[in-house]
C-alpha positions in Angstrom: 15.7 -11.7 17.6 13.1 -9.9 19.1 10.2 -10.4 22.0 7.5 -9.4 23.2 8.4 -8.0 26.7 6.0 -6.0 28.9 4.5 -4.7 25.8 8.0 -3.6 24.5 10.1 -5.4 22.7 13.4 -6.9 23.8 16.5 -8.9 23.0 16.0 -12.4 22.0 18.7 -15.4 22.2 19.3 -16.5 18.4 19.7 -20.4 20.2 15.8 -20.1 21.4 14.5 -19.6 17.6 14.5 -22.5 14.8 17.9 -22.3 12.6 15.6 -20.6 9.4 14.8 -17.4 11.6 19.4 -17.4 11.9 18.9 -18.1 8.5 16.5 -15.9 7.2 18.0 -12.5 9.4 21.6 -13.2 8.5 21.3 -14.7 4.6 18.0 -12.7 4.2 16.1 -16.0 3.0 15.1 -19.3 3.9 12.7 -22.4 2.7 11.0 -24.7 4.2 10.3 -28.0 2.3 7.3 -30.1 3.8 4.3 -27.5 5.4 2.0 -28.4 3.9 1.5 -32.3 3.3 0.3 -33.3 -1.0 -3.5 -33.6 0.6 -3.3 -30.1 1.9 -1.3 -28.5 -0.7 -4.4 -29.9 -3.3 -6.8 -28.4 -0.4 -5.3 -25.3 -0.9 -4.8 -25.1 -4.6 -8.1 -26.2 -5.6 -10.0 -23.5 -2.8 -7.4 -20.5 -4.3 -8.3 -21.7 -7.5 -12.8 -21.5 -7.0 -11.5 -17.7 -5.9 -10.0 -17.0 -8.9 -13.6 -18.4 -10.9 -15.6 -16.8 -8.5 -13.9 -13.3 -8.1 -12.5 -11.1 -11.8 -9.4 -8.7 -11.3 -9.2 -6.3 -8.5 -7.3 -4.0 -11.2 -4.8 -2.2 -8.5 -2.0 -3.1 -11.0 -2.7 0.6 -12.7 0.4 0.1 -14.6 -0.2 -3.9 -16.0 -2.8 -4.8 -19.0 -6.1 -6.6 -17.3 -4.4 -10.0 -18.7 -1.5 -9.5 -16.3 -3.9 -8.1 -14.0 -5.5 -11.0 -13.7 -2.4 -13.5 -12.6 -3.7 -11.6 -9.0 -6.2 -11.7 -6.3 -5.5 -10.0 -3.3 -7.0 -10.2 0.4 -7.2 -13.8 -0.1 -7.6 -14.2 4.0 -10.7 -12.6 3.7 -12.3 -15.2 0.6 -10.8 -18.0 1.7 -11.5 -19.8 5.1 -8.3 -22.4 3.9 -6.0 -19.1 3.3 -6.7 -17.6 6.8 -5.6 -20.9 8.3 -3.3 -21.3 6.4 -1.4 -17.6 7.3 -1.9 -19.2 11.1 0.0 -22.6 10.4 2.7 -23.1 12.6 6.0 -24.0 10.9 6.1 -20.5 9.7 5.0 -18.2 12.8 7.8 -20.3 14.3 10.1 -19.1 12.0 9.5 -15.5 11.1 8.1 -15.2 15.2 11.5 -14.5 17.0 11.9 -11.7 13.8 8.9 -9.5 14.0 7.6 -10.2 17.3 4.9 -13.1 18.2 2.2 -9.8 18.1 3.2 -9.4 14.0 0.3 -9.3 11.4 -0.8 -10.1 7.6 -0.7 -7.1 6.3 -1.0 -8.2 2.7 -1.8 -11.9 1.1 -2.6 -11.9 -2.8 -2.6 -15.1 -4.6 -0.1 -15.6 -7.7 -1.0 -17.3 -10.6 1.4 -17.4 -13.9 0.3 -19.4 -16.2 2.9 -20.8 -18.5 4.4 -19.2 -21.8 3.3 -16.0 -19.9 4.0 -12.8 -21.7 7.0 -11.0 -21.0 7.8 -14.8 -19.1 11.1 -15.3 -20.7 11.9 -11.7 -19.4 11.6 -12.0 -15.6 11.1 -9.1 -13.2 13.0 -6.5 -12.4 14.8 -6.7 -9.9 13.6 -5.0 -6.2 12.8 -4.7 -2.8 10.1 -4.8 -1.7 9.5 -1.2 -0.2 12.0 0.0 2.5 14.7 -0.3 2.6 14.1 -0.2 6.2 17.4 1.1 7.4 18.9 2.7 4.5 22.9 3.8 4.5 25.1 5.8 2.4 26.7 3.6 -1.0 29.7 1.6 -0.4 29.4 1.2 3.5 27.3 -1.6 4.9 25.8 -3.3 7.5 28.4 -4.1 10.6 28.3 -7.9 10.8 28.2 -8.2 14.6 25.2 -6.3 14.6 22.3 -8.1 13.6 20.0 -7.2 10.8 16.3 -5.8 12.0 13.5 -7.3 10.1 10.4 -5.7 9.4 8.7 -7.4 7.3 9.0 -10.8 5.3 7.4 -12.3 2.0 6.2 -16.1 1.8 5.0 -17.7 -0.6 3.1 -21.5 -0.2 3.7 -23.1 -3.1 0.8 -24.8 -4.8 2.9 -25.9 -7.3 6.0 -27.0 -7.5 8.8 -24.7 -9.1 11.8 -25.0 -10.7 14.2 -23.2 -13.0 12.4 -23.8 -15.6 9.1 -22.3 -14.3 11.1 -19.1 -13.4 11.4 -18.9 -9.6 11.6 -15.8 -7.6 15.8 -15.9 -7.3 17.4 -13.7 -4.3 21.1 -12.1 -3.3 21.8 -13.5 -0.1 22.6 -10.6 2.7 21.8 -8.2 0.1 19.4 -6.7 2.4 22.1 -6.0 4.6 23.4 -3.3 1.6 20.3 -0.3 3.0 19.8 -0.2 -0.8 17.3 -1.0 -3.5 19.0 -1.8 -6.2 21.0 -0.4 -9.1 18.1 0.8 -11.2 20.6 0.8 -14.1 20.3 -2.9 -14.7 17.0 -3.9 -13.6 17.1 -7.5 -15.7 21.0 -8.6 -15.3 21.5 -11.9 -13.9 24.4 -11.2 -13.0 23.6 -8.5 -11.3 25.6 -9.2 -7.2 26.1 -8.1 -3.7 29.1 -9.0 -1.4 30.6 -11.4 -4.4 27.0 -13.0 -4.1 24.7 -13.8 -7.4 20.9 -15.3 -7.4 20.5 -18.4 -5.8 16.4 -19.4 -7.5 13.7 -20.3 -4.3 13.5 -24.0 -6.1 10.0 -25.8 -4.4 7.9 -28.4 -4.3 4.2 -27.5 -3.9 4.0 -27.7 0.0 7.2 -26.1 0.2 6.9 -22.2 1.9 9.8 -19.9 1.1 10.6 -16.8 2.9 12.4 -13.7 2.8 12.8 -10.7 4.0 11.5 -7.4 2.6 14.7 -5.6 2.0 16.4 -8.8 0.2 17.3 -8.2 -2.9 15.1 -10.3 -5.7 13.1 -10.6 -8.6 11.0 -13.4 -11.0 14.1 -15.2 -12.6 13.2 -15.9 -16.8 11.0 -18.5 -17.3 12.0 -21.6 -19.8 10.5 -23.2 -22.8 8.8 -25.7 -20.5 8.2 -23.2 -17.9 5.0 -25.3 -15.9 4.3 -21.3 -14.6 3.5 -20.8 -11.0 0.9 -20.8 -7.9 1.2 -19.8 -4.8 -0.2 -18.0 -1.8 1.6 -15.2 -1.2 1.7 -14.0 2.2 3.7 -11.0 3.8 3.9 -9.9 7.7 4.7 -7.5 9.0 5.6 -5.8 12.4 2.7 -5.2 13.9 3.7 -1.3 13.8 3.0 -1.5 10.3 0.1 -0.7 8.7 -2.1 -3.3 6.8 -2.3 -3.6 3.2 -4.6 -5.9 2.2 -7.3 -2.7 0.8 -5.8 -0.3 -0.7 -6.2 3.1 2.4 -9.0 4.2 0.1 -11.5 1.5 0.1 -9.9 0.6 4.4 -8.8 3.4 6.4 -10.2 5.1 9.4 -11.8 8.4 8.5 -15.0 10.0 8.4 -16.1 11.3 5.6 -16.1 14.5 6.0 -12.4 14.9 5.9 -11.6 12.6 3.2 -13.9 15.4 1.6 -12.1 17.8 2.5 -8.5 16.5 2.4 -8.1 18.0 -1.4 -4.5 18.2 -1.7 -2.1 15.4 -2.1 0.6 15.8 0.7 -2.9 16.1 2.6 -4.3 13.6 1.9 -0.8 11.1 2.4 -0.7 12.6 5.7 -4.5 11.8 7.1 -4.1 8.9 5.5 -4.8 8.1 2.4 -2.1 6.8 0.1 -1.8 5.8 -3.7 -1.5 1.7 -3.9 2.3 0.7 -3.4 4.3 -2.3 -2.2 2.0 -4.3 -0.3 -1.0 -2.4 -1.9 -0.6 -4.1 -5.5 
């Protein structure tokens, strides 16, 4: 646990934070029930549905088909006052601020609307982490249990409809963020993947619940069943103040002059000055 003191980060007692913060730090995930009531969840669902109706797909996922890319809408806090308000929900911030600092900020904000029976839903996503691992460790070693693992970014799913096992929920492997490793690439869809004798835990939720997981935890969308109702949630990635925002691609939002951009033609020079190709959080 951390806090800001005079501009610096300092250790903070876990006793001063909600139990969900400790669970998120130790296990890599947490579920907050009923953050939004039924009326609040429905109002947010309608507001985000309006964004889908008014804004075409951003085409940020260059490896996705047009149909797949249409399931996402980005930089939602720029497009909806309702989304900007909910990212500041105090029940969420009370859990994440002890891990990221009181000056943490939103680094990405994407709406997900996976329709029922979408092609590929029966397979789910491949196991992955959202960037990192932020502290890579050699194979065969793990983070010492006596030392709390630092958290650099947290993904938050604000559920706009129920998400049960048949709908292909997000599955996480508890404590896998302590591995310092990314999931084994030779087992991308393995339902029996484990870490430290821990198997997958599905994040089952009702509309208005909020699921959270740290960026380094192994996770995936689990396969949907024959009674798939689809998924609809607002994803908010919160990061430490030191992490750059990724609401828009760096080619669109940067701190560079036109002259500097035109002069940077070599790929490594472009990334050095901040022109990165889209990656995690970008699309």
